[in-house]
N, C-alpha and C positions, 0 to 999 in steps of 0.2 A: 732462550740461549743466553748464557752468562758471559759478559765481557771479561776477558782475562788480561792481565798485565804481565809483560815478559821483558826480559833483558837479553839482548842479542849482541854479538861481537862483530864489529865492523873492522875488517882487516884491510888496512891501507896498502898492503903489499899486493892485494888482489884488485881492489876497486877504490876509487876516490869518492867515497860515499858523501863526505862533507861537501865537496864541490857539487855533486849531483843534487843534494838537498837544497843548497843555496841557490843554484841556478834554475833547476826545474821543479823544485818544491816536492819532489818525491824520489824514491828509489824503488827498484824491483828487488824482491827477496825470494830466493828459490823456494819452491814448494816441496822439494826433496828433503826429507828428514824434518820438516817443520809442519806443525799442525796449528796454524793460526786460523782465526775466523774473522770475517768482516766485523769491524768494531773493536777488535782487540787493540790494546795500547802496547807498543813495542819501543822500549828505550834502547838506545845504541851506545855501547861501550866502545870507544874509539881506540884502536890498537896503538896508534902513534902517540896519542896524548895521555893514555892510561887513565881515562875518566869517562863518565857518562856525559854526553853533550847534547843529544837530540832526543826529543819525544816525538814519536810518529804514531799514526793510526792506520790499521789495515782497512783500506777503503774498497779494494777489489781483490778477487782471487781468480786463478786460472788465466792470467794475462800473459801476453808476449812480453819479453824483456824490453823495458823502455829506457834503460840506462847504459846500454852497451858502450857508448862513447866515453864513459868514465872508467872503464875497466883498464887496469894496467896489464893484465894478462888477457888472453882471449875470453870474451864473455861467453858463458854457457848459453846454449840455445835450449832453454828449458822453460817450463811454465812457472810463473811467479805470482807472488802477492804484490800488490801495489801499496807501498807504505808512504803515506802523505805526511809531510812535515807539519807538526803542530806547534812546537816550540824549540828554541835553542837555549841552552844554559851555558854561561861563560864564567861562572864563579869557581871556587875551589872546594865547595861542599860535596862534590861528587867525584873526587879523586879516588884512585884505587886504594890508598891508605885509609881514607875516611870510610869508604864502602866496606873495608875489611872489618870495621867495628860492628857492622850489621850482618856479618856472615859471608861476605863476598870472598871467594877463594881464588879467583883468577885462574891462570894456567889452563889446564885441560878442562876445567869445569865450564869453560866458555865455548866448547865445541858444539854444544846444543843450547838453544835459548833457555834461560833460567825462568821458571814459572812457579816454583814451589818454595821459595825463600821469602815468606811474607814480610818479615821484619825488614829485609833489604829492599824489597819492592815498595813497601809502604814508606820507607825513608826517602827513596828516590822520588816517589810521587809527591811527598811533602815539600821537597825542594823546588819542584817545578810548580 
């Protein structure tokens, strides 16, 4: 099984992902519409900061939601992947403008995790 690298969109209007990652070192990510595998690397683009800030790894699948306390709206009662925090980036090399130089489109392209833009994903990986 090949490990994949993906970029996903963390929407602060729905969940306080940054708080959950800092306090419990993981977040839950819905299995609906997502095809992750244990071992995959998932970078998180933060909606409020307009940058990639966190590197996570899928460590479990088919889990009960473990981050309900961090949801701004009612947390879904669905099966999830457990994404464990690996690293946090606090510089300016992963801003939306910088990512655009590597093919990042933003907007509606963030509705599903990005896995096929190799130049973009390789750049993000090089910064971390």
